[in-house]
N, C-alpha and C positions, 0 to 999 in steps of 0.2 A: 343139778336142780336150779331153777330160777324162780324168783318171785315175780309174778305178773301184777303190775300195779294198775293197769288199765282195765276197766270192766269189759265184759263181753258185750258187744253191740253187733247184732246181725249186720253183715255187709262190711264191717270194719275190722275183721280178724287180723289183718296185716298190722294195724297200729298197736294191737295187743301183743302179737307174737313175734313179728319180724325183728325188732331190736335185739332180742336175746339170740335169735338164730344168726343174725349178722355177726354178733359178738362171738358165737361159737365157731363160725367159719374163720374169723380173724385169728382166734386162738389156735386153731388147727394150722393155719398158714404159718403163724409164728413158731409153733412147736416143730413142725416138719412139713415143709412145703411139698415134699414128694407125696404126701398123703392127701393133697387137695383133690376133691372130687371132680370128675369131668362133667357131671350133670347132677342136679339136685331134684329129688322127687319130693313134692310137697303134698301133704294131706290137706287138700283144699283145691281151689280153682285158680286158673290163670285168666285168660280172656273170657271164659265162660263165667261172667260176673255181671251184676247189675250196672256197674260203671265200666265194664270192659277191662278191668284191671284188678284182679284178685291177688291173694297172698302170694301166689307163685310168681306173678309179674313183679310185685313189689320186692320180693327177696332176690329175684334175678337181677333187677336193675341195681340194687344196692351192693350185691356181691360181684356182679359182672359175670356170673356163671350161668350156663344154660339151666333152665328150670322147667319142670313139667308139673302141672296141677293134676292130681289124681284124687278125685272125690268119690265117696261111696254112695252119695245121693245126688240126684239131678237137681241142680239149682234152677228153679223155674224162672226164666228170664227171657225176654224177647220172644214171647209166644211159646217157648218150650214148656211143656207140661208133662207131668208124670200121669198121663191119662190112659185110657184104654188103648188108644192108638199107639202110644209110646210103649206101653207094656207088651202089646202085640209084636212090635218090631223087636223088642228085647227077647221075646220068646223064640223068634226066628233065628237068633244067633245059636248055631248048633255046635261049632267046634271052637276050642280055645284059639283065640286070635281073630275070630270073626268080629266085625265091628260095623257100625253105621255112623255116618256123620250127623251131627246135631246142627241143623240149620234153623236159625231163628226166622221170625216173620219179616225181619229186615232184609232177609236174603243172605246174611252173613253166616258162614260156617263158624260156629263157636267152639266146637270140640267134637268128640267122638264117644260113643258108648261101646265099650269093649268087653267081650266075654274073655276075661283074662286067663282063665284056665279051663280045662275040660270039665272039671267038677263044679265050677262056680255056677250058681243059678242066676244071680243078679249081676248085671254089668257094673263096671267101674266107669267113671266119667272123666275123660282125659281132655285137658285143654292146655294150650301153649302158655308157658309163662314168659320165657325170654330165651332168645338165641337158639331156637330149635323149631323145626317144622312140625306140623301136626302129624304128618305121616311118619316121620322119624320118632316122634314121641310115642305113637301107638305101638310101633315095632319094638321100641326099647322097653316100654312098660310090659308088653306081652312077654318079652324075653326074660323078664325078671319075676314072672309070676309062677309060683308053684301052687299057690292058692289064689283066692280072689284078689287080695291086696299085694302089690309088688313087695318082694322080699326085703328090700332095704327099709321101706316104711314099716312093714310088719315086724321086722327085728328091732327097729327103734322103739316101737310101741311095747313090745315084749320087755325089752331091757328097761324102759322107763317105769313100767309097772313093777318089775322086780325091784328096782331101786326104791320106789315109793314104799313097797311093803317092807323092805329091809330097814329103811329110814324110820318108818312108823314103829316097827318092832323095837328098834334101838331106843327110841324115845320113850317107849312104854316100859322098858326094863327098870326095875326098882334100883334106886341109888343106894350105895352102901353108906 
């Protein structure tokens, strides 16, 4: 558990969360370098960002590790909108692994919308963070999806919620 000192400000998630994530990677490396990840999945965006440099980019640069941004919602940037046209494209994704590129009005491909598993209804939004191609990121994310969200991210979320409940319950126990 970490204490976040910086307030949440839309578009500046990296400045709030990355310092503790970098510290966690450093502690892992010091504890057992054989456990270092080959790639980091980030619950957020990479180049699919208002400034072209989201939390996945920031974390990748500071750790030197390949990173992939995997967001649950489309960040509406560079003309990308979660409008009827976009929702229509998403409905055309039939099989787990189907995806389409997210191309902004600038002409730049900013990411991809992926039907991550056969049962998922809504796509996840993948964008490059650092040291990985979009094509490799899409394949890797899909290979890690049993459900909508990639399993490493899903398990981290489950474990953090369990830890929060355990910690809260321990704090609420009456003292002798």
